[in-house]
C-alpha positions, -999 to 999 in steps of 0.1 A, spaced: 365 102 -527 329 94 -512 306 120 -501 304 99 -466 337 110 -456 322 136 -443 301 117 -420 313 109 -385 289 80 -378 307 74 -342 308 109 -330 270 118 -344 258 83 -323 274 96 -291 258 133 -298 225 120 -304 225 99 -272 237 128 -249 208 149 -265 179 127 -251 194 137 -217 198 98 -207 203 87 -170 231 69 -163 229 36 -139 257 22 -158 298 26 -157 315 52 -159 311 65 -124 314 98 -135 272 95 -148 280 119 -180 299 147 -154 273 144 -128 297 130 -100 329 149 -106 347 177 -83 336 206 -89 371 226 -93 376 201 -123 340 199 -137 346 227 -160 375 216 -178 359 178 -183 322 181 -181 317 183 -220 340 153 -228 324 132 -200 289 135 -217 301 112 -243 325 95 -221 304 63 -221 303 25 -221 289 -1 -249 254 10 -247 222 1 -271 231 22 -305 267 29 -296 286 -4 -312 312 -24 -294 350 -19 -307 355 -59 -299 325 -69 -320 315 -36 -339 284 -42 -361 268 -4 -361 281 31 -357 317 19 -350 319 -7 -379 309 20 -401 335 47 -391 363 19 -394 347 11 -428 349 47 -438 386 51 -424 396 20 -444 379 34 -478 396 69 -475 432 47 -469 425 27 -498 432 -9 -473 411 -35 -470 405 -31 -429 413 -3 -405 408 -11 -366 406 18 -339 432 16 -314 425 34 -281 463 22 -268 481 42 -289 505 29 -319 521 4 -291 490 -20 -292 492 -21 -329 529 -26 -328 522 -56 -303 493 -71 -321 509 -70 -357 538 -88 -343 521 -118 -323 497 -120 -355 529 -129 -376 558 -139 -359 571 -170 -333 592 -179 -306 628 -183 -313 617 -175 -348 638 -149 -369 624 -112 -374 642 -90 -397 637 -55 -378 650 -18 -384 672 -12 -351 661 23 -345 628 12 -341 604 25 -314 610 8 -277 572 -12 -282 586 -28 -313 615 -44 -291 587 -50 -261 567 -70 -283 597 -91 -301 607 -98 -263 573 -109 -254 572 -133 -284 606 -149 -276 616 -140 -311 654 -139 -323 656 -107 -339 678 -98 -372 688 -64 -368 691 -37 -399 714 -10 -396 702 23 -407 721 46 -430 734 81 -407 718 114 -424 749 138 -422 724 171 -426 703 162 -400 730 140 -378 707 111 -369 699 80 -381 674 75 -407 662 47 -431 677 15 -440 689 7 -479 672 -13 -499 705 -30 -507 707 -39 -468 674 -55 -468 682 -72 -496 712 -87 -484 697 -98 -448 666 -109 -465 685 -136 -489 708 -148 -456 674 -154 -437 647 -160 -460 633 -182 -432 625 -150 -412 588 -146 -401 581 -110 -406 597 -76 -420 597 -46 -398 607 -11 -408 599 24 -393 590 46 -416 591 80 -415 618 83 -385 611 107 -359 623 133 -376 599 130 -402 627 117 -428 607 90 -452 615 70 -483 598 53 -510 596 17 -496 585 0 -527 613 -19 -540 619 -32 -501 582 -43 -498 589 -63 -532 620 -79 -521 600 -92 -494 568 -104 -506 591 -123 -533 602 -145 -502 565 -147 -489 576 -125 -461 553 -98 -451 560 -64 -440 551 -45 -412 553 -7 -410 555 16 -377 543 50 -397 533 64 -362 542 95 -375 529 95 -412 491 96 -405 487 125 -430 510 109 -459 476 97 -474 472 131 -485 499 123 -512 526 149 -527 544 172 -510 542 149 -482 561 117 -484 546 81 -498 526 62 -473 537 25 -463 499 16 -477 510 27 -513 543 9 -509 525 -23 -507 533 -31 -468 512 -56 -452 504 -42 -417 509 -3 -413 502 15 -378 496 52 -373 493 76 -343 463 96 -351 470 117 -325 505 124 -337 497 148 -365 458 145 -369 432 163 -347 426 129 -326 428 126 -286 463 114 -273 466 76 -276 441 76 -306 457 53 -336 448 35 -366 459 1 -376 454 -9 -414 455 -45 -429 464 -48 -470 478 -83 -472 473 -119 -483 506 -128 -459 489 -118 -424 462 -139 -409 436 -112 -401 419 -134 -381 448 -138 -355 452 -102 -357 416 -95 -344 425 -119 -321 454 -101 -307 438 -65 -309 412 -82 -283 440 -98 -262 461 -65 -260 435 -36 -259 413 -24 -234 382 -41 -227 364 -9 -215 378 10 -247 374 52 -244 346 66 -265 361 101 -266 390 84 -283 373 63 -307 349 94 -318 382 115 -321 395 92 -347 363 95 -365 363 130 -362 402 129 -376 397 109 -406 368 134 -419 387 159 -410 416 149 -429 392 138 -459 377 173 -457 413 190 -467 409 203 -503 442 207 -525 439 247 -519 439 240 -480 467 221 -483 485 244 -506 482 270 -482 494 250 -450 525 245 -471 530 281 -475 532 291 -442 554 265 -434 578 274 -461 573 314 -443 578 296 -413 612 281 -423 627 307 -441 621 333 -405 637 310 -388 664 308 -414 674 343 -402 678 338 -368 718 338 -358 731 311 -340 705 283 -358 698 266 -390 669 248 -400 684 214 -410 669 193 -438 684 162 -452 702 164 -487 697 125 -494 681 119 -528 661 92 -514 648 111 -484 615 128 -486 613 151 -450 574 155 -439 568 195 -440 551 189 -405 584 180 -390 612 211 -390 645 206 -371 662 235 -357 698 227 -356 722 246 -335 751 267 -348 761 283 -315 778 272 -285 748 257 -267 733 224 -274 700 213 -288 686 211 -252 699 244 -241 679 259 -273 648 242 -261 652 253 -226 654 290 -238 623 281 -262 599 270 -228 610 304 -207 592 317 -238 562 296 -238 573 276 -266 574 236 -262 587 217 -287 585 180 -292 622 171 -284 657 179 -287 691 159 -289 725 174 -287 727 193 -318 687 197 -326 651 209 -319 620 193 -333 589 214 -343 560 195 -351 537 220 -374 499 218 -372 481 204 -402 462 235 -403 473 273 -404 488 293 -375 466 325 -368 495 343 -357 526 328 -373 546 361 -370 542 364 -332 554 328 -329 588 337 -347 589 367 -326 588 347 -293 615 323 -308 639 351 -320 631 364 -282 646 328 -271 673 329 -293 686 364 -287 725 370 -284 733 335 -301 762 338 -322 776 316 -348 797 288 -339 805 255 -355 799 226 -329 818 191 -333 796 165 -334 805 127 -334 781 107 -359 760 80 -340 758 49 -359 741 19 -341 771 -11 -341 759 -43 -355 756 -70 -334 752 -110 -334 713 -119 -326 705 -136 -299 671 -153 -288 650 -133 -264 639 -164 -250 676 -175 -241 679 -144 -219 652 -145 -197 669 -169 -173 706 -156 -177 721 -141 -142 726 -104 -143 752 -77 -127 757 -39 -124 792 -28 -132 809 7 -144 798 18 -177 834 26 -188 840 -11 -182 813 -26 -202 828 -32 -238 819 -68 -247 793 -75 -220 756 -81 -229 734 -53 -218 708 -65 -198 684 -38 -197 673 -16 -226 679 20 -221 655 47 -241 666 83 -246 628 98 -245 616 115 -270 620 98 -295 617 64 -280 642 48 -301 664 22 -279 700 34 -277 711 0 -263 689 -32 -265 688 -59 -238 707 -89 -254 729 -60 -276 765 -61 -273 779 -31 -258 804 -15 -278 827 16 -273 802 36 -294 775 29 -270 792 41 -237 805 70 -253 768 80 -265 752 73 -231 780 95 -210 771 124 -235 738 117 -231 740 117 -193 759 147 -192 736 168 -215 709 154 -186 690 135 -208 653 119 -200 660 84 -202 634 48 -198 655 23 -182 692 28 -173 683 30 -137 721 29 -129 732 56 -149 732 85 -127 759 67 -110 775 59 -143 766 19 -142 753 -5 -163 734 -36 -156 752 -65 -177 743 -104 -179 767 -128 -166 793 -141 -188 
């Protein structure tokens, strides 16, 4: 790897600009923090000094020629791709852009069913016809995981005219597979492979982390740098390595969907995050891995919970994702509340699990953290819970364009089986739609929605769920 990876061209240019004590007669209105409420100034002032606009020497995200161009080039070099684009509107905007650059109205798109809502939103906006791939269900972690090669092969052979194959790897719980064979079968039919690798920006480090989709030959890979790297929220990367994707079209849609006033602090943090990742030595990685293993072993000593890990031979679980599963009478949601009462805030909970996202660095007080976790779980007793697996039912595909003008009505949830859902309902986090607009409602959907509602899960969509009703299309 080039020594240049230690450089941070954009961040350095911002610091140089600030050091010159510039006078602002430009946006933004806080004027380097000079115009700001005193009560909040202490928290914001250092950051506001680098919150600028497209000034001379600071480049332009939508037409980069100098420091932003160099920062993106260094990132592409580090990840081993043709081009990397900085995203300031999260991985959502990357998913939108890659889908608009490859998909067309009423044309088929093969898509993994347990995808993020942003994938579905993009397909709806395009008006595409999705062909959904049912994921495998992991019996250990009790969540939907990857799509099997055989499933992908069968669907591609049936729909050889598909405009793209869209996959999610890893899933929210860090479970990933080697997708090389899947990419190869798609490419044999000249179908581009678009991968939402939001939770895998650090996979480029290699073993013992999962294999990145980039190394598997995917055409476009979107990563949320802010999820596991030291980048600010909404900071993401879009990587392109493809002869099947029109890069100029992709650039155009990035300009369409991204803010015309991109955040310089977010972009600078992407520059810094890449440099941080490149600076990690093998000894650094080994130390982090050893501490994570210690953390897991200490958690396994706690009665009433266990550390759940997939035993599927095809799955490699990201070490930064640690799933604590209930072995008590409490649900995952109730365990999460106990942790929050001790000041420990986790990524998500579901009926059985609580998900911890470990830092890509060393905790200074790992034993103190575990002590607080033990306090949270004090008094738990072993109790095996009955769990009914949920697998996404397979439904026929409906063009999103067709659904735009169909009348809707609200009915009781328990009477909804067989109707077509007129709203998308998303437990959040993780942001994977449980029920999609245009999807036929099955008994499994209804049972799962009732269960989650009884647990007082947080939903995006499902505005009538509190009264156990749902919006459907008229038959």
